[in-house]
N, C-alpha and C positions, 0 to 999 in steps of 0.2 A: 328855623333853620337846621331841623334836626333831620334824622334819618326815617321819620314816620310817613313823609312823602313818598308815594310810590316813583315819583319822576326823580326824586334823588338817589333811591336805590336802583333804578335802571341806569342812571349816569354813573354811579359808582362800578356796578358791574361791568358797564363797557370801557371804562378805564382800566379796570383789572385785567379784563380781557385782552386789551390793548397792549400792556404793559407785560404781562406775564405769558399770555398765549392759551390757547386751548387746551393744548397738552398738559401744561404744568399747573392748572387750577385743580383738577382733581387731586393732584398729588399732596398740594398744599393744604386741600381740605382734609385729606385722610391724616396727615401729619399733625394737623392742628387738633383734630378730634382724637387721635391717641395720646397727644400732649395732654390735653385736658383730662381726658379720663384717667391717665397716669398721676395727674395732680390731685385729682378728687379721690384717687383710692389711697394716696399717699396721707392726705388731709384726713380722710375717715379712717384710716388704719385697717383698712380692709385687706386681705391676704391676697397674693397673687392669684391669678387663673391657675388651674390645677396643671396645666401643660407645662407652666413655669416651675412648678414645684418639685417635679420628679426630677432626680439626678441623670445627669447625661448618661448614656450608655458607654462603658468601656471601649476603647479602641481593640480592633481585633489583632490579634498577634500576627505580625507579618513576617515571614520565615523568608530567610534570604535563599534564593536558588542554590540548589547544590551543584556543585561542579561535578561534571562527568569525569568519572576517573578511566582511564585508559588501561585496558588490560596488561597486566605486567608480562613483559617480553622475556622469554627464556632463552639465555645463551646456552647452546651447548658446545 
């Protein structure tokens, strides 16, 4: 009564497909895989990927728009 029988695996896959739908299954697989990878890295003490080690780029300074100055009117 284990999952070593192909019929049991097929039944389980059909049930998962019916419960979660075809669009949700790949997303769940990616999420499970990344979680397992993160857990393995945390247990093994490996450093994070190089992309995560780099500090974030500073935000560019946003300048406020300058108000247009009206030419000074001359009263004579």
